[in-house]
N, C-alpha and C positions, 0 to 999 in steps of 0.2 A: 490441383494446383498447390504449390507450396507458398507459405507466407512467412514474413519475418515480423517481429513485434517490437518496433522501436518505440521508445517513450517520446511522445510528441506533446508533452504537457509543459506549461510554464509554471505550474503550481498545483495547488490542491484546494479543495473546498472543505472546511470543517463540517463534520456531521452535525455538531451542536451549533446551531445558529446560522450556518451557511456562509460564514465569512470566507472570502478568498485569500489564500496565502501564496505569495510567490515563493518559489523554492529558496530564494535568497533569505527569506525570513527564517528558514529552518537550518541554514548552514551553521555548522559548529554545535548545534544542539543534538543531544542524543536522540536517535530514531531507532525504532524497532519495527522490522518488517514482519507482517503476518499475512500469509496468503493461503488460499484454498483453491488454487488453480493448477492446472498441469504446468509443469516446468516453472515453478515459482522462482527458481534460481535465476531465470532470465530477467525477472523483474528486479531482483537484487543486482544483477550485473548492470542493468540500465541505470539504476539509481546510485550505485556505489560511488561514482565519481562526483555526484552532486551533494549527497547527504552523508552525514556521519552515522552510518548504520552500525549500531553496537552489536546487535544480534538479529537473527532471523529465524522464523519458524515456518515450515512448509507443511501444510496439511494436504491430505488427498484432494484431488479435484472434486469440486461440488460439496465438500464437507461442510457441515454446519459449524459455525465458529462460536462456541460458547464463550462467555465472558472469562471463564477460568483459563482459556487458552492464552489470555493476555498476561497472566501472572509472570511469565518469563521477562516481561518488560519492567518489572518493579513498579515503583510509584512515580517515577520522574521520566520525562521525555515524551516524544511523540510516538504513537503507534500508527504505522503507515500500512494501509491496505489498498487494494485496487477498488475501482468502482464496482466491479462484479462482486467483490466480497462485501462491500459496504452495505449492500441491500440485505445482508444476512444478520446485521448487528442491531436490529430494532430493540431487542430485549436486553441490550447492555445497559448497565446503570449510567446515569448522567455523568458521573465523575470520569468514567472510562471513555464515554462518547466525546467528552471535551478534549481528549488527547488524540483524536483521530482526524488528521488532515487526509481525507480518504478518497476523494474523487479523482484519483489518478486514472486517466483514461487513455490507455495506449491505443494506437490505431494500427490496423493491419495494412501492410503494404505487400503487394505481390512481388515475389522474387522473379528475376528473369528466368525464362525457360531455357534450359541447357541446349 
C-alpha cells in the first residue's frame, strides 16, 4: 500500500519541560528544520506555509543526530525536529534542548487505490 504523510498537528511540545506550543506561537520566529528521516523535504513542504523556516538540514534516514548538527541554526530561533528524531537527542546540552519544539507527529493516511 501507498501512504501520504500530512502534518496533522496543531503544535509541538518542547523537549525541555514538556510545554505545549501552538504553531501560532512560532509564527514569524526563525525556525530551523533538522531531520533524519527518509524524504525530510516532505516535512519541510508541510511546515513551510506555517513556519518561517530559515534553513533545513536533511540527514540520512535513521542517522544519529549529534548536537554539532544543529550548528547551522546559529544561536537564535527554534530547531524543529520530528517526534521520531526527538528520541535521538537525549545527549544534547540543555541550551540546545530548550530550542526544540519537537514532538511534531505526522499521521499516515492511506492513499486511494488506483
